[in-house]
N, C-alpha and C positions, 0 to 999 in steps of 0.2 A: 961721644962726642960732643966740641960748645957750638955750636950756628952761629951766624952772624945777624942781627934782623936782616929785613929785605930793606931798613931806610936806609941802614950803613952802609948793606953790601950794594944798592944801587950805585950811592957815595962814590966809592972805594972801585967798582968797576963798568969797564963801559959794553959790558955782555958783547963778551970773545970770541971762545973760540967753544966747540965740543956742543953732541946732543946727541940723543939716543933716537934709532926710530919703532914705527910703530909693528907687530906684525899683522896684527888682525887685518881684511881687507873689505871697501865697503864696495857698492856696485861699479859697475865701468867710467871711467871719469867721461864726461861731456863733449863732443867734438869742437863745442863755441870754445873750451877751455881752451882744449889745447891747436885752436886756429882752425878750423873748417868749418863749415853751416853742418850745423844734424842731416842726418839724411830720412826723412816719411814716415811714417808709419812705425817710429821706434820712440821708445821711454829710454829716455836716459840720467844720468842721473851726475851732480859735477857736487865737490864738498867746499864748501864754504862756513865762514865768520858769523854771525847774526847782525845786523846794530838797530833792531826794532829799540834796543835801548840798551846801553850801555854794559851790561853785565858780559855781552858777547862772545854767545854760547854755541856753539859748530853746525851746522848743519846743511842736512843731502838737500840739493833741488833737483828738481824734477821733469823735462824736458820731453813733450808730449808733441809730435806732429812739429815741431819746431818751437815750440810758445811754452810758457812756466804755465808750470799746469800746478805745482805741491811745492810745498817743503815743509821740511819734518829733519826730528836731532840724528843728528851723524851719533851710534853707541860707541866710539869711540871716544869722542872727545867724554872728557870731567866736565863739561860745567854744563850741558843739559844732558848727559847719557843715554842722551836718543831718545829726547822727548825736548820737544818745545812749550814754551808756553802759546795762551793764544796771541798777544803782537807779533811770538816771533811766524807761527803757522799759516798768519796772516799778510804777512810780505809780501804773496803776488800783491793783492789790494794794495798795496804803494804802488808796487813797478805798475799798475792800471791802472792810479788814481789820475780819474780826467783834469783838477785842481792845479795840477804840477804843472812844475814853469818849462819849458817846453823850447824858449833861446832870449838869450840874450838879451838884455830890455836894457834903455839911459831914459833916465826921468827928460820929462819934456815940460811938468807942471811943477807945480808946488810943491815939496814935502808932506806927507803926509795923506795925496790927495792920489794917491796913487793913479798916475798919467803918467804912461811909460808907452815909448814906441820899440818893437821889437829892430834889432841890428846885426851884425856877422860880428863872429869871433874878433876878429882880426881887428874891424871896429870896437868893442867895448872892449880891449884887449889894453889897445892903444890907448883907449881912453884914462883906462886904471893908469899906467906906466906911464902918460904922460902929465899928472896929478900929482902922483908920491914924484914923480923928479920934481915937480913946483914946492910941493910941499918940501921937500928935500934942502932943496937950491934955498931957501926961505928960510925955514926953521928948525932946518937938522932931519935926516931918517929917523934920529928917537919921535919926529913930532905923529910917528904913522905908527897907530897899536892893531892887533888881534886880539880880536876876541874869536876863541874857540870854544867846539863840544864836538870828542866823535875823534875816528880814524884819518879820516880826509882830513882833517886837518896838520896833518903833520908836517907833508908837503911849504900849506902854503909858512908856515910857522920857521921852517929852516928856508927859505928863502929869505921870505923878510929881515930874517936876521940877518943872512947874507950880504939884505943892502944897508942894514946898522939898524932897523926896525928891534928896541929890545924889550918894548913892551909887547904885555900880552896878559892877559885872561881868559881864568877858565869858571864861570858860575858854580860849579863841582865844586872851589874848594871854600868861598866863604859865604855861597848862598845854597850849602850843601850840607860835606861830609868832613868837615873840616874845621871843625871845630869840639867835635870827637877825635879827629884822627891829632889834634894838639893839645889834646887833653890825655890824652894817652901816651903822645911825646913825653910829655912834663910829670908820666907818671913812670912810666916804663924805656924810656927811653927810644920807641919807632914806634912812631902812626900803626893804622894795618890796610891803608887801602883797598882794592876790591879785587878782587869778593873777600871780604872780611874772616881771617880768616875761626870760622866759629862751628863747632864739631857738632855741630844740633844732632846730629845722626844716634851718634853714644852719648847721648847726654843724659839725665838724672830728672834734671832739674831747669828750667830754663824760662825764662824771664824776660819778657818781654813790655820795654817802655815807651808806649809810644810806637813801637812796629807793628807792622801794621801785615804780618806774613800773610801771603795768599789775598791780598786784598796791591800790598806792591808785590808785581810777583817778580823776588830774584828768581828764578826758575832754580837753582845747586839747591839752595835755604828752603826753598819755599817744600823742594822732594824734602830731602832731612828733616822738613816738621812736618809731614806726612809718617814719617818714621818712628820720630818719635812721641809722635800722641799716638800709633801703631803700638809701641815698645813702652808704652803706660809712665810718662814722662810725666813731673808734676807739674805741669804749666799755671804761670806765676802772670795772669795779664793787668798792666799798669795803662789805664786808658783812659779818659772821659767819655769814649762811645764803647758800647760794644760789638767790638769789631769781627768781624770772621776769625780770628785769632783767638780773641776772647770766646767763640762760640768753645773753643777746644781747651779749657782750659777750664783750673779745679778751683779757681781761684780769678774774679774778674773785679779789680782793682776798681772805679769810676772814684780816680780820684781828680780835685778841681785843677783844672787850666792854670798852668804858670806854679806847682807847689812842690815839683816831681825831686824834685833837690831835695824838699823835706822831709819824701820819704824814703829817698836814699841813706841820708847821714841816720833818720832811726835807722835805718836796717843794719844800716851799721857800730850805732851803738848798741844795737841789742844782739848783736854777734860777741863784740868786745867785752860788754859786762857782763855775757854770760858764761862767756868763756868758751865760743864758739868755732870762733874765728882756727884758722891751721894754723896751728903756734908753731910749727918746724919749722914751713915757708916764710911765714914772718920772721925767725928769730935768722935766719939761714939768711932772704933774702931783702928784708925789709930796714929802708933807714926813715929813720925820726919820726918809730912808731909812738913810743909815749904822748910824744905833741898831737899826733894824729888821738891817739886817745881818749885827749885831756879835752883836745880844742871840740871832739864830739860827746862831749859825757853828760851835757845837758840836751844831747836830742833827742829826746827822748818818744818812746810811742806815744803818751799821753798829749807833749807840744805837739806833734806830728797831726794829731787828728785834729785839734783844731786847727788848723792849718790848710790839711787834706781834703780832712771828711771822712777819712776813713778809721773804724775804729780803731783805737790802739790793741787791742786782741788780737785781732787782723792783722797791723805790722809785723806782730812778734811770732804769731804762726809760721806769717808767708818768712823769716828770715829764719825763723828755726826747719822750714824744711829746706831751703838751704842749707843750708847748716849738715839736718842730714847726710844727704845726695853730694857733700864737697867732696873728691875735687870735681868730681862730674855734674858739676853745678854749673852753670852758663847766663849770666846778665848781658842778652844782646845792647852789644853800642850802640845801634841804633845808625839806622842815618836818615839825612835829608834831618840832620835836630838841629839846625842855625832856627828855633822858634821861639828864645826871650830872650836874648842880651846875655845872658851870662851863661850859655853853651857849653863855651870848652871845658868853667866850673863842674859844669854837671856833669860834662864828656870825663873831666877830672876822676866825680866821686862816684862816674858809674865804675871807671878802672881802678879804683881803689876799693870797692865793693867785690867784685871779681877779684882782686889781690887777695885783703881779707878769708875768703873762696878758697884763695889757694891751685886756680886752673890753670894756671898760667901755665902752656905747655904740657898738660893732660890730656891724655882721654876726656870726652866730655865737655871741656871745656874753650879753648883761643890753644888750637896747636899752634907749633911752630913752623911757618911757613916755605914750603919749598919750591925753588927756581929752579932755570934752566937757561944754560949760553948762547948763545946767539951774536953769529957777529959779524961785527956791523957791516957798512961801505964805506970805501976810502973818500971821503967827502975832505975837501980842504980846510983850514982851520976857520975860523969866524971872523970875522975882525973885530977890536979891540971893540967896545963900547967906548965913551968917549964920556958921557950924563950918567947919572945912576937912573934907577927904573922911577917912574912918577906913581906910581898905585901905594907908595906906603912910606913916604918921606920923612927926616926926621928918625923913623922907623916910630912912628906915631902908634902903630904894633907890635909891639915888642919881638910876639913868640910869630907871629904869619911869617911861614916858611915856605909862605906858593904866595902868585899876585893877586890880590884883592880889589875883586873888580868892579868893588861901587869906592874903591880907591881911587882906583884908572877913570873914573867914572868922575869925578869930584874933581880932578887933575882936568880934564877933563873942560867945566865949567868956569872950574877959576882960573885957567891957563897959570895955577903951577903943581911944581917947580919949572912949569918950561908948558910951552902948549902944544896941548895934542891935537891938530887937526885934518887927522885921517883916523881913518877907519874900518878893518877890514872885518866884518864880520862872519864867518864860516860856522854854521847849524845851531844857532843861538835867538833864539829869539826875546829879545832884552826887555822887547815893552815888557813880555810878561815874564821874564826873567825875575828879573832885577829891584828890586822896591819901589813906588813911588814912579808912578809911568811919565810925571809929570818933567824928572827930573831927569830922566833921560833924555826926556826929548828938545830938553830944556837943552842936554849937553849934545844933542845931536845936532839942536840948530848953531850949534858954536864950529862948526866938521864944514873946510874946507871939500872932504871927500868922504864917503858915505860909502865901500864895498858890500854887499848884502853875498853868500854862497850858501846854494839852498833848494832844496830840491822844489818845495812850496811856500808859497806867496804869504807869509805870516807878516805880522802886523810890523815887525819892525822894514820889511822891505819897502811897504807901501812909501817909507822915508829915505830912499836909497840916491842915489847919482848913478848908481849899476848898478841890476843883477846879473848873476852870473849860475846858468842852470845846472844844477848840478846831477849830476847817477845818486839813486840809491845804493844799495849793499850789494845785491844782484847784479847792478850791471857795470860791476871796476873791479880793476884788481888794489889792493889798497896791502901796505905797508900792512908784517908777521901782527899779529896779537904771540905775543910773549909772557900766558900767567904764571900766578903766583899760587899757592895750595897743598892741597897735601900732596902731590907731585907735580913736580915744575909739565910743563908745556910749550907747545909753539901749532896756534893755529894759520891754516896760509888766507885767506881772499881772491876768490878769480871769480871773471865773471861767467855768469850765465847763462844772460841773455842782454841781446841789444835796448838798450835807452831806447824809450815811446819817441824822443822828438830830436831836440839837438843837443842835447845835453853834453856837458865831459865831464869825464873823473878830473877828483880835484889835485891829481899826480899832473895832470895833463897842462890842467889850469895850470899852476903852478912853476912848471919850466917856459911853459910859454908866456911866463911873466918876468920870469927870469933872464929870457933870453933880451927882450923888452929891457931892460933896465941894468944890463950890462954887467951881470952877476949869474951866465951861463955856465960859467963854467963849479957850478957849487950841483948843479944837476947834470951831470956828465955821465947818463947812459942816456941809452935809446931810448927806451918804453920798463915795463917796472918787468915784462917778464925778464929781462937780463937785469935788471937791478937785482930782482929778491932769487933767482938763480945764482949771479955772485955769492952771497947773503950763506947760501945754505951753500955755494962751491969749501966756501973759506969756514963752515962750520962741521965740512964730516955730512951732511945729513943727501940722503938720494932727493932732490928736487921734483923729480917725473913721478917717487911712491907720493912723498908730499903732498904734489900736487893730485895724483888721485884717495890719497887715502882722507886726505883735508890736517889731520894731526899727527903731529911726535910729538913721543911723550919724554922725557928728560929723567937722568938716574933716581933713581927712590933712597930717599933718604927717610932716616927718624923724622918721626916730626912731636914725637912727645915719648917726654918724660920712661913712660911704658916701654917704648921704642927703642929708651939709649940714646935719646938729646941733650943735648944737655942744653942748657939758658943760660943768659947773660945780657945785660942792660945795658943801654947806652946812657946811662945819665951822669950828673955829674961825679952823684956818688958811684955809682960801678953798682947802684940796688935799686928797688924799687921806692917812692919817693914818696913814704905815707907823709913825711911835711916837706914844701921844697921850698928849699933855701934860693934858689932862683929866683921865683916869683917871691919872694920874701922881699930882695935886694931889689929883684925892681918894685915894687911898691904895694904888690897885691897879695893876697891872701893865702898864705902859703897847706892850709886847709880849705878844700870851700867852705863858705859858708850861703846858706841861705838870706832870700832878701823877698819878702812876699809882694807879689802881683799887686800890678795898681789895680785896682774892686772899675767894675763897669759903670759908667754913666745909667743913669738912673731909665728905665725902660731899653737897654743895650744889654748885648748878650756878646761874649766872647766866642771870636769865630774861627774855628784850628782848619787847617786845611788833609789832604790825605790823597793815594792815589788809587784808579776803577786795576781792577786786572787785564782787561784787554784796551788798553788805552796810554801813549807815555808824553803825559804830562800833554803840551800843547801842540803836541809833533801829531797826531793819528787821527784827526779828530773825519776829516773827509778816508781817513778808509775806507773805503763802500762795506769791508767786508767787517769793519772789528764796530762802523756807526753802527750798524745793522743789530746787535750786541747792544750795544752804547750810545745816545746819538744825541744826549744832552745830561746834564748832571739833576740834582737836585739836592735841597738844605733842610738836613735831618735837624728836624726842631724836638724836642721833647714832647710826650702827648700833653703834656699838663700844661706848658708852656704855650703849642699853638688854642688851646682854648682858650686860655685867656685871652689870647692872641687874636679871638675870632675866626683862626683860619683853620679847614678841614684841609685833611689828606688829601695830596692832588690836587688843589688847586697851586694856582701860580703869584706869588708877590712877587717886589722888588724888594732888594735887599739896602739898605742908607750909612753908610758910616758914619766915624763921630766927628768928620770935618765935610761932608753933606758928601759924599762922593752915593751915586747912585749907582747900581748892579740893571742890569738887562733879566727881564721876570729869569723867573727857576719855579720850578716845581716842590711844593713843599713834601715830604717826608717825615711825616707825623707817625712817632716812632718812642716810646717805653725804652730803644739802645743809647738814647743819651742822655747826659744830665739837664738838669731845667736850664743853667745857668749860659749854655752853650748848643751854639752852630756849629754844624759841619759842612762839609761843602771839597766833593773831590775839584781838583785845580787842574786847568788847560781847558777850560770849556771858553762859554763867551764870548769868540771871536769875535770882533770886528774890523778884520781887513775883507774885506768888500770881491776879490779876490778867490779867499775861500768859499766859492760857494751851498756847498752842499754843507760846512758847519758857520755858517754865520749867526750871527747871532744868535746860535740853539746852549741855552745854559746861561749859566753867569757866571762869569771873572772870578777867582779870587783874586788874585793878580787887583784888577785895576781895584778891589777895596784890602789892597795893603799901601795906607800912602802915609803910616808910622812906622818908625821902625825903630830900635833899637840897634846899636854895633857895639861889637863883642871887645871889650878893653884887649882882651888878650891878640885877639890875633884876624879883628873887623869884619867880622861873619856879621851879616843884617840878620833880622827876628821877622818870623813869617807869623809869628800870629799873637798880635801886639796890636790887632782894628778891634773894635766891636762895631757891633751892626744892628738894626734894627725891625721892623715891617712897614711899608708900604705896602698896600694892597691895588689890584689894578683895577679898573675900576669896573 
């Protein structure tokens, strides 16, 4: 049976009908979710799905004596498989966080001064609606933009689109996975989505290029990584730092930052030159292979050794390890891959390396994702847009298939192609998310209205005109999560505990705002319970059972060739494009090419970043349960580099980048586990919002030092590893 790609399916399907149901059961559902108060002296449970990060694992909350007790994995959920990561387990700490925003706020002082007065919900929403109407009257509703992250933004996006606000942006594209998805789209005709279809559990050879499994706690993949290690799969880790994943590897390749492309092309060279690639797959499914082979002919291991610092013999040995294991060999596509500005082409190079291994749709490689259909709600049709979107004028980035956030910021600064005068920012701390905070603040100062909807007073909150306090995920209903993976499924989010203050769920805010904007007909349901029940009824899903179990599984379709799945490629040629005519026609390299990275100024070191298993970027530093585990970050410094600079392990320093920006104090981690020319920090620390009392100035902010960035010419992604820093010792 031939299967459509996920991207193609989403284009042609409105997710309309049909769903299976699970048969297993979890403990009795909480009475709060059923609309009544829980009795005293009893432990009750309620399934929901987590949003401590974007992975959205299914979990079960436990309520004891009417209070939130603990949160653990739902064994029916294919993402968590009954286990949560440290962040998910610590969700009660977010509910009880004393730094949460508890009431609606309106700014009283200058932007950035964090001076507000508490107001009623009616006052706050009236303020927002009146100013949105004013902007729409003067400039058109297109001049109001939504910035979004997470499930809660769904109904804000819906209401704003109903009002005519067509501009939106999610940093998850240009600041995270977008370059990778475009690289795979250009090669295979489909992106990869979330989670990526990596069959890590069954692979015989796993290659991780800057992917920190075990530190970036993508729950399902970390569990499968443990299985791969237990199965004695060959692990190859490419990273300038000896990561947790590297400690499990047969080969650690401490690559010079910025030279990953050279290594990937050299691996391709070995597979082709030695005839180790999957000839049957390439002959049947490849397009332009001869041109590709000619283009990489000079990308030898000896050439790559001079660029990367990795011995040619090691490059050959690791390429042969992949070949021995193929097609059950997997080069992980990565996530948060916007490193150096050529990232879509690097993503494409990774896709081509996987193609040489013949692992598309194969066990132990990249499986064909299965989905399920859940009926939509019968909303009215949106009004037709009268202007183009502002984020990518004249298709400046021709292969961007989602909105480019920095393009939207640029439009706000320049007023071109038309003015952007209002921002509604949902759960996205743009000061830390976008490169060059100075440019973000410049854009904010051009606005007539900045609305921030969030649970915590992040840096951007200090610049808001209105702050709307959101519930956290355990306190609200939300839309269904309809997932793609080895088997399609849907998960339900429902309230576990009442919010501690006057916080309201996003759907309620959006519905109230819709009424004030005169588009209330676009939110015709009474509440989310009615909305979700209607979708279930139309889909043939038992709503009561769904609420009780938390998960509904779709049909089990074959996801690998071995199981009978067919493979097809939605590219111009209908095949895997080793040579891309569409790139050539647009003036870009049809086969990825390597460009050497900039050298560091004398006395400076390239700064690279990553994540911690107990924190989600800059969102969780005030969660007291997680703060106890990691209250500040460290700067990793090679022990020899530290000695030359007169630094001792554990002492505090400040970092100064090439533009003279100086960080907050950060502790030195002197170690042999990193290259001498590289420094490393976990992202998300060094908060400058005084309202984040327990996290204020704890550690250093990598975002603050990210003043220089390159823009990917294919899709607009912005680099995060383009800055160099040196040390400033404390007195």
